[in-house]
C-alpha positions as CSV (number, residue, x, y, z in Angstrom):
1,M,-110.4,144.3,214.5
2,K,-109.9,141.2,212.4
3,K,-106.8,140.3,214.5
4,L,-108.8,140.6,217.7
5,I,-111.5,138.3,216.4
6,I,-108.9,135.7,215.4
7,L,-107.2,136.0,218.8
8,F,-110.6,135.6,220.6
9,V,-111.4,132.5,218.5
10,L,-108.0,130.9,219.3
11,L,-108.3,131.6,223.0
12,S,-111.8,130.2,223.0
13,Q,-110.6,127.0,221.4
14,V,-107.9,126.6,224.0
15,V,-110.3,127.2,226.9
16,F,-113.0,125.0,225.4
17,A,-110.5,122.3,224.6
18,Q,-109.8,121.6,228.3
19,T,-113.3,121.9,229.8
20,K,-114.4,118.3,229.4
21,Q,-114.9,116.7,232.7
22,M,-114.0,113.0,233.3
23,S,-117.0,110.8,233.7
24,L,-117.0,107.5,235.6
25,E,-117.3,105.6,232.3
26,D,-114.2,107.6,231.1
27,A,-112.3,106.7,234.2
28,V,-113.1,103.0,234.3
29,Y,-113.9,101.8,230.8
30,G,-112.2,104.6,228.8
31,R,-108.9,104.1,230.6
32,Y,-108.2,100.9,228.7
33,T,-110.1,101.7,225.5
34,Y,-110.7,105.1,224.0
35,L,-108.6,106.9,226.6
36,N,-105.7,104.6,226.3
37,P,-102.8,106.0,224.2
38,Q,-102.1,104.3,220.9
39,S,-98.8,102.6,220.4
40,I,-96.9,100.7,217.7
41,R,-98.6,97.3,217.4
42,G,-96.7,94.1,217.0
43,F,-93.1,95.4,216.8
44,A,-90.5,92.7,216.0
45,W,-87.0,92.6,214.7
46,K,-86.8,90.6,211.3
47,N,-83.1,90.9,211.3
48,D,-80.5,93.4,212.6
49,I,-81.5,96.2,210.3
50,V,-85.2,95.4,209.4
51,Y,-88.1,95.6,211.8
52,T,-91.8,94.9,211.3
53,Q,-95.0,96.1,212.8
54,I,-98.8,95.6,212.2
55,L,-100.2,98.6,210.5
56,E,-103.8,98.8,209.3
57,N,-104.2,95.0,209.8
58,A,-101.2,94.2,207.6
59,L,-97.6,93.3,208.4
60,V,-95.2,96.0,207.1
61,A,-91.3,96.1,207.1
62,N,-89.1,99.1,207.8
63,S,-85.3,99.5,207.5
64,V,-83.4,101.2,210.3
65,K,-81.6,103.1,207.5
66,E,-84.7,104.4,205.8
67,A,-88.1,105.5,207.0
68,E,-89.8,104.0,204.0
69,Q,-92.2,101.0,204.6
70,T,-92.7,97.9,202.5
71,S,-95.6,95.4,202.7
72,V,-94.8,91.9,204.0
73,L,-98.2,90.3,204.3
74,S,-101.7,91.6,204.2
75,L,-104.5,90.0,206.3
76,Q,-106.0,88.7,203.1
77,D,-102.7,87.2,202.1
78,L,-102.4,85.5,205.4
79,N,-105.9,84.1,205.3
80,D,-105.4,82.8,201.7
81,L,-102.1,81.1,202.6
82,T,-103.4,79.4,205.8
83,G,-107.1,78.9,205.1
84,A,-107.9,80.8,208.3
85,D,-110.4,83.5,208.8
86,F,-108.5,85.8,211.0
87,K,-110.4,89.1,211.6
88,R,-107.3,90.8,212.9
89,F,-103.6,90.2,212.1
90,P,-102.7,87.6,214.8
91,A,-99.6,87.4,217.0
92,Y,-96.5,86.6,215.0
93,K,-92.8,85.8,215.5
94,W,-89.9,85.7,213.0
95,L,-88.2,82.3,213.0
96,S,-85.7,83.3,210.3
97,N,-85.3,86.1,207.9
98,D,-88.2,84.9,205.8
99,Q,-89.9,82.3,208.0
100,L,-92.8,83.6,210.1
101,L,-94.9,82.0,212.8
102,V,-98.4,83.3,213.2
103,N,-100.9,82.0,215.7
104,D,-104.1,82.8,217.5
105,G,-103.6,80.2,220.3
106,I,-105.3,77.4,218.3
107,R,-103.9,77.6,214.7
108,Y,-100.1,77.8,214.4
109,S,-99.0,78.5,210.9
110,V,-95.4,78.8,209.7
111,V,-95.4,81.0,206.6
112,N,-92.6,81.9,204.1
113,S,-93.1,85.6,203.7
114,Q,-90.7,85.8,200.6
115,D,-92.3,83.0,198.6
116,K,-95.8,83.6,200.0
117,R,-96.5,80.1,201.0
118,A,-97.5,78.2,204.1
119,E,-94.8,75.7,205.0
120,Y,-96.9,73.8,207.7
121,Q,-99.7,74.3,210.1
122,I,-100.6,72.8,213.5
123,I,-104.3,73.2,214.5
124,L,-105.1,72.4,218.1
125,P,-108.5,71.3,219.4
126,E,-110.8,74.0,220.7
127,E,-110.4,72.8,224.3
128,A,-106.6,73.2,224.1
129,A,-105.0,75.5,226.7
130,N,-101.4,76.5,227.7
131,P,-100.0,76.0,224.2
132,L,-96.2,76.2,223.6
133,F,-94.7,76.1,220.1
134,C,-91.4,74.3,219.5
135,E,-89.7,75.5,216.3
136,A,-87.0,72.8,216.3
137,G,-89.4,69.9,216.8
138,K,-92.3,71.4,214.7
139,F,-94.8,70.7,217.4
140,V,-97.0,72.4,219.9
141,S,-97.3,71.2,223.5
142,F,-100.6,71.9,225.2
143,T,-103.0,70.8,227.9
144,K,-106.6,69.6,227.6
145,G,-108.3,69.2,230.9
146,D,-105.5,68.2,233.4
147,D,-103.4,66.2,230.9
148,L,-100.5,67.1,228.6
149,F,-100.5,66.5,224.8
150,V,-98.2,67.2,221.8
151,A,-99.5,68.1,218.4
152,F,-97.2,67.7,215.3
153,S,-97.1,69.3,211.9
154,D,-98.1,66.1,210.2
155,G,-101.4,66.1,212.2
156,E,-100.4,63.5,214.8
157,V,-101.4,64.2,218.4
158,K,-99.7,62.3,221.2
159,Q,-101.1,62.2,224.7
160,V,-98.3,62.5,227.2
161,T,-100.1,62.0,230.5
162,N,-103.2,60.0,231.4
163,D,-103.5,60.5,235.1
164,G,-105.0,64.1,235.1
165,G,-108.0,64.8,237.3
166,I,-109.1,64.1,240.8
167,G,-106.3,66.2,242.2
168,I,-103.6,65.6,239.6
169,V,-102.8,68.4,237.2
170,N,-100.2,68.1,234.4
171,G,-98.5,70.8,232.3
172,Q,-100.0,73.8,234.1
173,T,-98.6,76.5,236.4
174,V,-97.9,75.4,240.0
175,H,-97.3,77.1,243.3
176,R,-100.1,79.5,242.5
177,N,-97.9,81.4,240.0
178,E,-95.4,82.5,242.6
179,F,-91.6,82.5,242.1
180,G,-91.9,83.8,238.5
181,I,-93.9,80.8,237.3
182,S,-96.1,81.6,234.3
183,G,-96.4,78.2,232.7
184,G,-96.0,74.5,233.2
185,I,-94.4,73.3,229.9
186,Y,-90.8,73.6,228.9
187,N,-89.9,72.3,225.4
188,S,-86.2,71.3,225.0
189,P,-84.0,73.4,222.7
190,N,-83.7,70.8,219.9
191,G,-87.3,69.6,220.2
192,N,-86.5,66.1,221.5
193,Y,-88.1,66.4,225.0
194,V,-90.9,68.1,226.8
195,A,-90.4,69.0,230.5
196,F,-93.6,69.6,232.4
197,Y,-94.9,70.1,235.9
198,R,-97.1,67.5,237.6
199,K,-99.0,68.8,240.5
200,D,-100.6,66.5,243.1
201,E,-103.1,68.5,245.1
202,S,-105.3,65.6,246.2
203,M,-104.2,66.1,249.8
204,V,-105.4,69.7,249.8
205,K,-108.9,70.2,251.1
206,D,-111.6,71.2,248.7
207,Y,-112.6,74.8,249.4
208,P,-116.3,75.5,248.9
209,L,-117.4,77.9,246.2
210,V,-121.0,78.1,245.0
211,D,-122.3,79.1,241.6
212,F,-125.5,80.9,242.5
213,M,-126.5,81.6,238.9
214,A,-127.6,78.0,238.2
215,R,-131.2,77.0,238.5
216,E,-130.2,75.1,241.6
217,A,-127.0,76.6,243.1
218,E,-124.1,74.4,242.2
219,Y,-121.1,73.5,244.4
220,T,-117.9,74.4,242.5
221,P,-115.0,73.7,244.8
222,V,-111.4,74.7,244.3
223,K,-108.1,73.6,245.9
224,Y,-106.9,76.3,248.2
225,P,-103.9,75.5,250.4
226,M,-104.1,77.8,253.5
227,A,-101.1,78.9,255.5
228,G,-99.8,76.4,257.9
229,M,-101.9,73.6,256.4
230,E,-101.0,70.8,253.9
231,S,-99.7,72.0,250.6
232,H,-99.7,70.5,247.1
233,Q,-96.7,68.5,245.9
234,V,-95.0,69.1,242.6
235,T,-92.6,67.1,240.4
236,L,-91.0,67.8,237.0
237,G,-91.4,65.2,234.3
238,I,-89.2,64.8,231.2
239,Y,-91.1,63.2,228.3
240,S,-89.0,61.8,225.4
241,L,-90.7,62.2,222.0
242,E,-88.5,59.4,220.6
243,T,-89.3,56.7,223.2
244,G,-92.6,58.0,224.5
245,K,-91.4,57.5,228.1
246,T,-91.4,60.0,230.9
247,T,-88.7,60.3,233.6
248,F,-89.5,62.3,236.8
249,L,-86.6,64.2,238.3
250,K,-85.7,62.8,241.8
251,T,-86.2,66.1,243.7
252,G,-86.6,64.2,246.9
253,E,-88.2,65.3,250.2
254,P,-89.8,67.2,251.7
255,L,-92.4,66.8,249.0
256,D,-94.0,70.2,249.6
257,H,-91.0,72.3,248.6
258,Y,-91.0,74.6,245.5
259,L,-89.6,73.9,242.1
260,T,-89.1,76.9,239.8
261,N,-86.9,78.7,237.3
262,V,-86.6,75.7,235.0
263,A,-83.9,75.9,232.3
264,W,-82.6,73.4,229.7
265,S,-78.9,73.0,228.9
266,F,-78.2,73.5,225.2
267,D,-77.3,69.9,224.6
268,E,-80.6,68.7,226.2
269,T,-78.8,66.5,228.8
270,K,-79.5,68.6,231.9
271,I,-82.2,70.5,233.6
272,Y,-81.2,73.4,235.9
273,M,-83.8,74.4,238.5
274,A,-84.1,76.5,241.6
275,E,-85.5,74.5,244.6
276,L,-86.8,76.4,247.6
277,N,-87.8,75.0,250.9
278,R,-91.3,75.6,252.2
279,E,-90.0,78.1,254.7
280,Q,-88.7,80.0,251.7
281,N,-85.5,81.0,253.4
282,H,-83.1,78.6,251.6
283,M,-82.7,78.1,247.8
284,Q,-80.5,75.6,245.9
285,L,-79.7,76.0,242.2
286,N,-79.6,72.3,241.2
287,C,-78.7,70.4,238.1
288,Y,-80.4,67.1,237.1
289,D,-79.6,64.4,234.5
290,I,-82.7,64.0,232.4
291,V,-82.2,60.3,231.5
292,S,-81.8,59.0,235.1
293,G,-83.6,61.8,236.8
294,E,-80.8,61.9,239.4
295,K,-79.5,65.1,240.9
296,V,-76.0,65.8,239.4
297,K,-75.0,68.6,241.8
298,T,-76.0,71.7,243.7
299,L,-74.3,74.7,242.0
300,F,-74.9,77.3,244.7
301,E,-77.2,78.2,247.5
302,E,-78.8,81.3,248.8
303,S,-80.2,81.8,252.4
304,S,-81.8,84.6,254.3
305,N,-83.3,85.3,257.7
306,T,-86.4,86.7,255.9
307,Y,-87.0,85.0,252.6
308,V,-85.4,84.1,249.3
309,E,-87.5,84.6,246.2
310,P,-86.0,83.2,243.0
311,L,-87.8,84.8,240.0
312,N,-85.7,84.2,236.9
313,P,-84.2,81.0,235.3
314,I,-80.5,81.0,234.5
315,Q,-79.6,82.2,231.0
316,F,-76.8,80.2,229.3
317,S,-73.9,82.0,227.5
318,K,-73.9,81.5,223.7
319,V,-70.2,82.0,223.7
320,N,-69.3,79.4,226.4
321,P,-72.0,76.8,227.1
322,N,-70.4,76.1,230.4
323,E,-71.2,79.6,231.7
324,F,-74.5,81.3,232.5
325,Y,-76.0,84.5,233.8
326,Y,-78.3,84.8,236.8
327,L,-80.4,87.7,238.1
328,S,-80.3,87.7,241.9
329,R,-80.9,89.9,244.9
330,Q,-78.2,88.2,246.9
331,D,-76.4,91.5,247.7
332,G,-79.6,93.3,248.5
333,W,-80.5,94.5,245.0
334,F,-81.4,92.7,241.7
335,H,-78.1,92.4,239.8
336,V,-76.6,90.2,237.1
337,Y,-74.1,87.6,238.0
338,K,-72.0,85.3,235.9
339,Y,-71.3,81.7,236.9
340,N,-69.9,78.5,235.4
341,T,-71.6,75.2,235.5
342,D,-69.4,74.1,238.4
343,G,-71.3,76.7,240.5
344,E,-68.3,79.1,240.7
345,M,-69.2,82.8,240.6
346,L,-67.1,84.3,237.9
347,S,-68.2,87.9,238.4
348,Q,-70.9,90.3,239.5
349,I,-71.6,92.3,236.4
350,T,-73.8,95.0,237.8
351,K,-73.6,96.6,241.3
352,G,-75.0,99.4,243.4
353,E,-78.2,100.5,245.2
354,W,-80.4,100.1,242.2
355,E,-82.4,97.3,240.5
356,V,-82.0,95.5,237.2
357,S,-85.6,94.9,236.1
358,A,-84.9,93.0,232.8
359,V,-82.0,91.6,230.8
360,L,-82.4,92.5,227.1
361,G,-79.5,90.6,225.7
362,F,-75.8,90.8,224.8
363,D,-73.6,91.6,221.9
364,A,-72.2,88.7,219.8
365,K,-69.0,88.3,221.9
366,E,-70.9,88.9,225.2
367,K,-68.7,91.8,226.1
368,T,-71.6,94.2,226.5
369,L,-74.9,93.5,228.4
370,Y,-78.1,95.4,227.6
371,L,-80.7,95.8,230.3
372,E,-83.5,97.8,231.9
373,G,-83.0,99.2,235.4
374,S,-83.4,102.0,237.9
375,L,-79.9,103.3,238.0
376,D,-81.3,106.8,237.6
377,G,-83.7,106.5,240.5
378,P,-86.6,104.2,241.6
379,L,-89.3,106.3,239.9
380,E,-87.8,105.7,236.5
381,Q,-86.7,102.8,234.3
382,H,-84.1,103.3,231.6
383,I,-82.2,101.2,229.1
384,Y,-78.5,100.7,229.7
385,K,-75.5,99.1,228.1
386,V,-73.0,97.6,230.6
387,D,-69.4,96.6,230.0
388,V,-69.4,93.0,231.3
389,K,-65.8,93.2,232.5
390,S,-65.8,96.6,234.2
391,G,-69.5,96.9,235.1
392,E,-69.5,100.5,233.7
393,A,-73.0,101.5,232.6
394,L,-74.1,103.9,229.9
395,K,-77.6,105.1,229.6
396,L,-79.1,104.7,226.1
397,S,-82.6,106.2,226.7
398,A,-82.5,109.9,227.2
399,E,-85.7,111.4,228.5
400,P,-87.0,110.8,232.1
401,G,-89.8,108.2,232.3
402,I,-90.4,104.5,232.0
403,H,-88.5,102.9,229.1
404,N,-88.8,99.4,227.7
405,G,-86.4,98.1,225.1
406,I,-86.2,95.4,222.4
407,L,-82.6,94.6,221.3
408,S,-81.9,93.9,217.6
409,P,-80.5,90.4,216.9
410,E,-76.9,91.5,216.5
411,A,-77.2,94.2,219.2
412,S,-76.8,97.2,216.9
413,Y,-80.1,98.9,217.7
414,V,-82.7,99.2,220.4
415,F,-86.4,99.8,220.0
416,D,-87.3,102.1,222.9
417,S,-91.0,102.3,223.8
418,W,-91.5,104.8,226.6
419,N,-93.9,107.1,228.4
420,A,-93.4,109.8,231.0
421,T,-95.3,112.2,233.2
422,G,-96.3,114.4,230.3
423,V,-95.7,111.9,227.5
424,P,-98.5,109.4,226.7
425,G,-96.3,107.3,224.5
426,R,-93.3,107.4,222.2
427,A,-91.3,104.9,220.3
428,D,-87.7,105.7,219.3
429,L,-85.1,103.8,217.4
430,L,-81.7,104.0,219.2
431,S,-78.2,103.0,218.2
432,T,-76.5,100.9,220.9
433,R,-73.7,103.5,220.6
434,G,-76.1,105.9,222.3
435,K,-77.4,107.9,219.3
436,L,-81.1,108.5,218.6
437,I,-81.7,107.3,215.0
438,R,-85.2,108.6,214.7
439,N,-88.6,108.8,216.4
440,L,-90.9,106.1,215.1
441,F,-94.2,107.0,216.8
442,E,-95.6,109.6,219.1
443,A,-99.1,109.1,220.6
444,E,-101.6,111.8,220.7
445,D,-102.8,112.7,224.2
446,P,-106.3,111.2,224.6
447,L,-106.8,113.4,227.7
448,A,-106.0,116.6,225.9
449,D,-109.7,117.8,226.0
450,Y,-110.1,117.0,229.6
451,E,-109.8,119.4,232.5
452,L,-107.7,117.5,235.1
453,G,-106.6,118.3,238.6
454,E,-102.9,119.1,239.0
455,N,-100.8,116.0,239.5
456,K,-97.5,116.2,241.3
457,L,-95.0,113.9,243.0
458,V,-94.0,114.3,246.6
459,T,-91.0,112.9,248.5
460,L,-91.5,112.2,252.2
461,Q,-89.6,110.1,254.8
462,T,-90.2,107.2,257.1
463,G,-90.7,108.1,260.8
464,D,-87.0,107.5,261.5
465,S,-86.0,110.0,258.7
466,K,-83.8,107.4,257.2
467,T,-85.7,106.3,254.1
468,N,-87.4,108.3,251.3
469,L,-91.1,107.5,250.5
470,Y,-92.7,108.6,247.2
471,G,-96.2,109.8,246.8
472,R,-98.6,111.3,244.3
473,L,-101.0,114.2,245.0
474,I,-103.8,115.1,242.7
475,L,-105.6,118.4,243.4
476,P,-109.2,119.1,242.6
477,V,-110.3,120.7,239.3
478,H,-110.6,124.5,239.8
479,F,-108.5,124.2,242.9
480,D,-108.7,127.1,245.3
481,P,-105.9,127.1,247.9
482,A,-108.1,129.2,250.2
483,K,-110.7,126.4,250.5
484,K,-110.6,123.1,252.5
485,Y,-110.9,119.9,250.6
486,P,-111.7,116.3,251.5
487,V,-109.1,113.6,250.7
488,V,-109.4,110.1,249.3
489,V,-106.3,108.0,249.8
490,Y,-105.9,105.1,247.4
491,V,-103.7,102.4,248.8
492,Y,-102.2,99.0,247.9
493,G,-98.9,98.8,249.8
494,G,-98.1,95.2,249.2
495,P,-95.0,93.4,247.8
496,H,-94.5,93.4,244.0
497,S,-96.3,96.7,243.6
498,Q,-95.2,100.3,242.8
499,L,-98.1,102.8,242.3
500,V,-96.0,106.0,242.0
501,T,-93.5,106.4,239.2
502,K,-92.7,108.9,236.5
503,A,-94.9,107.1,234.0
504,W,-97.7,108.9,232.2
505,H,-99.6,111.0,234.7
506,N,-97.2,109.6,237.4
507,Q,-99.1,106.3,237.0
508,A,-102.4,107.8,238.4
509,R,-105.7,105.9,238.0
510,W,-108.2,107.8,236.0
511,W,-110.7,107.2,238.9
512,Q,-108.5,109.5,241.0
513,Y,-108.9,112.2,238.3
514,Y,-112.7,111.5,238.4
515,M,-112.7,112.1,242.2
516,A,-110.6,115.2,241.7
517,S,-113.3,116.5,239.3
518,K,-115.8,116.0,242.1
519,G,-113.8,118.2,244.5
520,Y,-111.6,115.6,246.2
521,I,-107.9,115.5,246.7
522,A,-106.5,112.1,245.6
523,F,-103.4,110.8,247.3
524,T,-101.2,107.6,247.0
525,L,-98.0,106.6,248.7
526,D,-95.7,103.6,248.2
527,N,-94.7,102.4,251.7
528,R,-92.0,100.0,252.8
529,G,-92.7,96.5,251.5
530,T,-93.3,97.6,247.9
531,S,-91.1,97.1,244.9
532,N,-88.0,98.5,243.2
533,R,-86.4,99.8,246.4
534,G,-84.1,96.9,247.2
535,R,-84.3,93.9,249.5
536,D,-84.2,95.7,252.9
537,F,-87.0,98.0,251.9
538,E,-89.2,95.1,250.8
539,T,-88.4,92.6,253.5
540,A,-88.8,95.1,256.4
541,I,-92.4,94.0,256.8
542,H,-91.5,90.3,257.2
543,R,-93.6,88.5,259.9
544,N,-95.4,91.7,260.8
545,L,-97.6,92.6,257.9
546,G,-99.6,95.9,258.2
547,V,-97.3,97.5,260.9
548,L,-94.6,99.4,259.0
549,E,-96.9,99.9,256.0
550,T,-99.4,101.6,258.2
551,E,-96.7,103.7,259.9
552,D,-95.5,104.9,256.5
553,Q,-99.0,105.6,255.2
554,M,-99.5,107.8,258.3
555,Q,-96.4,109.8,257.3
556,G,-98.5,110.6,254.2
557,I,-101.4,111.6,256.4
558,N,-99.1,113.9,258.4
559,Y,-98.0,115.5,255.2
560,L,-101.6,116.0,254.1
561,K,-102.6,117.5,257.4
562,S,-99.7,120.0,257.0
563,L,-101.4,121.4,253.8
564,P,-103.6,124.4,254.6
565,Y,-106.2,123.3,252.0
566,V,-106.8,119.8,253.4
567,D,-109.8,119.2,255.6
568,A,-108.3,116.9,258.2
569,G,-111.8,115.9,259.4
570,R,-112.7,114.5,256.0
571,I,-110.1,111.9,255.0
572,G,-111.1,108.6,253.4
573,V,-109.3,105.5,252.2
574,H,-109.9,102.9,249.5
575,G,-107.9,99.8,248.4
576,W,-108.4,96.3,247.0
577,S,-106.8,93.0,248.0
578,Y,-103.6,93.8,249.9
579,G,-104.9,97.4,249.6
580,G,-108.2,96.2,251.2
581,F,-106.1,94.8,254.1
582,M,-104.3,98.1,254.3
583,T,-107.6,100.0,254.2
584,L,-108.8,98.0,257.3
585,N,-105.4,98.7,259.0
586,L,-105.7,102.4,258.5
587,K,-109.4,102.6,259.4
588,L,-109.3,100.4,262.5
589,K,-105.9,101.6,263.9
590,H,-106.6,105.3,263.2
591,P,-110.4,105.7,263.4
592,E,-109.9,109.3,264.5
593,V,-108.2,110.1,261.1
594,F,-110.2,108.1,258.5
595,K,-113.8,109.1,258.5
596,V,-114.8,106.7,255.6
597,A,-113.2,103.6,254.2
598,V,-114.0,101.1,251.4
599,A,-112.1,97.8,251.6
600,G,-112.4,95.6,248.5
601,G,-111.5,91.9,248.6
602,P,-109.6,92.4,251.8
603,V,-107.3,90.0,253.6
604,V,-108.7,89.9,257.1
605,D,-106.8,87.0,258.6
606,W,-103.5,85.8,257.0
607,S,-104.0,82.3,258.3
608,M,-106.8,82.0,255.8
609,Y,-104.6,83.1,252.9
610,E,-102.8,80.7,250.6
611,I,-99.5,79.1,251.5
612,M,-97.0,80.3,248.8
613,Y,-97.5,84.0,249.2
614,G,-98.7,84.2,252.8
615,E,-95.9,82.0,254.4
616,R,-93.2,84.0,252.5
617,Y,-94.1,87.2,254.3
618,M,-95.6,85.8,257.6
619,D,-94.1,82.3,258.1
620,Q,-96.6,79.6,259.2
621,P,-99.2,80.5,261.9
622,Q,-97.7,78.0,264.3
623,E,-94.3,79.7,263.9
624,N,-95.5,83.3,264.2
625,P,-98.7,83.4,266.3
626,E,-98.0,86.9,267.6
627,G,-97.5,88.3,264.0
628,Y,-100.7,86.6,262.8
629,K,-102.7,87.9,265.7
630,A,-101.5,91.4,265.2
631,A,-102.3,91.2,261.5
632,D,-105.8,89.8,262.1
633,M,-108.2,92.7,261.4
634,T,-110.9,91.3,263.7
635,T,-108.5,92.1,266.6
636,Y,-109.3,95.8,266.0
637,V,-113.1,95.8,265.3
638,E,-113.7,97.3,268.7
639,N,-112.0,100.5,267.4
640,L,-114.4,100.8,264.4
641,D,-116.0,104.2,264.2
642,G,-117.4,106.1,261.2
643,K,-118.3,104.5,257.9
644,L,-116.8,101.3,256.5
645,M,-117.9,99.3,253.5
646,L,-116.5,95.8,252.5
647,I,-116.9,94.6,248.9
648,H,-116.2,91.1,247.8
649,G,-116.5,89.0,244.6
650,V,-118.6,85.9,245.3
651,Q,-116.3,83.6,243.3
652,D,-113.0,85.0,244.7
653,Q,-110.3,82.3,244.6
654,T,-107.5,84.6,245.6
655,V,-108.9,86.2,248.8
656,V,-111.7,83.9,249.6
657,M,-115.1,85.3,250.8
658,Q,-114.4,83.8,254.2
659,H,-112.3,86.8,255.0
660,S,-115.2,89.2,254.7
661,M,-117.5,86.8,256.5
662,K,-115.2,86.5,259.5
663,F,-115.0,90.3,259.7
664,L,-118.7,90.9,259.4
665,R,-119.4,88.2,262.0
666,E,-117.1,90.0,264.5
667,C,-118.8,93.3,263.7
668,V,-122.2,91.8,264.5
669,K,-120.8,90.2,267.8
670,Q,-119.5,93.6,268.9
671,N,-122.6,95.5,267.6
672,K,-120.5,97.5,265.1
673,Q,-122.3,98.8,262.1
674,V,-120.6,98.1,258.7
675,D,-121.8,98.1,255.1
676,F,-121.2,95.2,252.7
677,F,-121.7,94.5,249.0
678,A,-121.1,91.3,247.1
679,Y,-120.6,90.9,243.3
680,P,-122.1,87.6,242.1
681,I,-120.1,85.6,239.4
682,H,-117.0,87.8,239.9
683,P,-113.6,86.4,241.1
684,H,-111.0,88.5,242.9
685,N,-111.4,91.5,240.6
686,V,-114.6,92.9,239.2
687,R,-114.0,93.4,235.5
688,G,-116.0,94.2,232.3
689,K,-119.0,96.5,232.4
690,D,-119.7,95.6,236.0
691,R,-116.6,97.5,237.0
692,I,-118.4,100.7,236.3
693,H,-121.1,99.6,238.8
694,L,-118.3,98.8,241.3
695,M,-116.6,102.2,241.0
696,E,-119.9,104.0,241.2
697,K,-120.6,102.1,244.4
698,V,-117.2,103.1,245.8
699,S,-117.6,106.7,244.6
700,L,-121.1,107.2,246.0
701,Y,-120.0,105.9,249.4
702,F,-117.5,108.8,249.6
703,F,-119.9,111.3,248.1
704,E,-122.6,110.4,250.7
705,N,-120.3,110.1,253.7
706,L,-117.2,112.2,253.2
């Protein structure tokens, strides 16, 4: 009898443990807070055999040979040394075995962890933005307003530019963050120069935005260069800290071409940079002399009948400074190439129908390359070591999933942080010989108490049966195969996206689990045009956005209709941004299929989208009028049937409100009913606590109409 009672209690605990239903707050807010798996915080290699991490608000050290931890600096130690009042241990970086840089974006402190002393500090003004620390020069470059400054360890601050404002912007990102650009400042290796972008957007028309929250609504315009119109012009300046003079590289005409992937030579005499024409189909890798600003030579060029998209600066060899490595898609897949500074290709190191996603580093003699890539399939990412001479690859990470590595300084070990379909998060220490040293961390499953719908991957094919497409299907909680269920398709479908992988829960959004808890099937498919499938797969949509993507999404619909438990009369679709564009494509081109649709921040007319992204995929409107017309969603308003809601952020600077206004006006002209909701103060995405309101709005629209 006692055994039966114990068994009943245990079974009850198991049943009870998985009966919690996901709320909307769980799905939206919890996903990035209390339902986000824990991980190792602040991992960094101190040297080749010692790594550090932030644990309980202190910095602790661990040896790869022993699991025992030792204290490096407590938060109180750090505050005492620096005179700061950090509430949490800030970002840090090892500069040497004992020298540590800690910073919160305003205060930069270099601390000796062995002697427990602060060596020097640089404190920036509160208005400082875009800071970049230079170890060799003991300074921080930063912007204030639209000008560039340099702050030194002795307290001196130099103003580099004085012309910022009224359309001139210095030291900030340019070309709307395309082409891999994430900053506008490039300190030289030895700290003698600062390279920086200077953007002149005075010729770009002010786009009207209005702040409706002021007592009297205020006009808050932004510069928004639209496809086919005048673009901003960018130059690269080289500031000498010794002379105080700036030389601008003579990058020539046309002035609206793109400058990206900036890299310094080790000896600080040259700048290497990718230059791309506005048409984005011809790239030159150029070398410039920093003293004269003159172009020294073009090392090599890449051209395409679709587009070339340089994303990564060259990486110089530490063994031979006249050689460098370059990550390029020139053979159709992202692979690593080795060149010399004469522009001669020495070798293609990696090959095959798979993508290199990141270069982690090399061994000391650069005979072995370490990288992340998709050699084991596009739904996974693994860590590999590659023989530079033969190209032979060995996988270091073992389990299926998404792996990210940090290579130790002498390439003896790899920190492997990963997750997988059923693994919320693990961190393993690997030998670069392929051996698991030990597990460092394993996250608890924050969804363990939740009852979730079954989540499974599906493999479909394009209409011509030549290419695989990958999707994710989530079934309702308490699924009954004898019943018929409505479906909500979540779509994005644009370049630089991949929504279906073998990451935790197959990369599902918790909102999809929420909808599954309400009796809906949730489905997502990555169509042609999305990432990690090679150049041909991505560029197939060139000049005709919305066509092949919609065809592929309908392959997903055909699959859904083949399932006996899908109610083909109750299919809905939701997406945001490019996904909003795709939502309109699906709803308007197939009104007989999609009963309900919610399009958030949708691109309606690509001629009203910005130059850098839009012209890459569509060319200019005057060059591709048929493509622009076919991709204009107002062209299909006459097909509108059923329920459609548009949602837009009032302060959207990415897909401006004009898109929704144009669509709504056409609906009125054609006497088509459509619903609309605007989010005051919000830009392109609705974030913070208001996002719960947004997703409740979206969910209710399906509950009430599907």
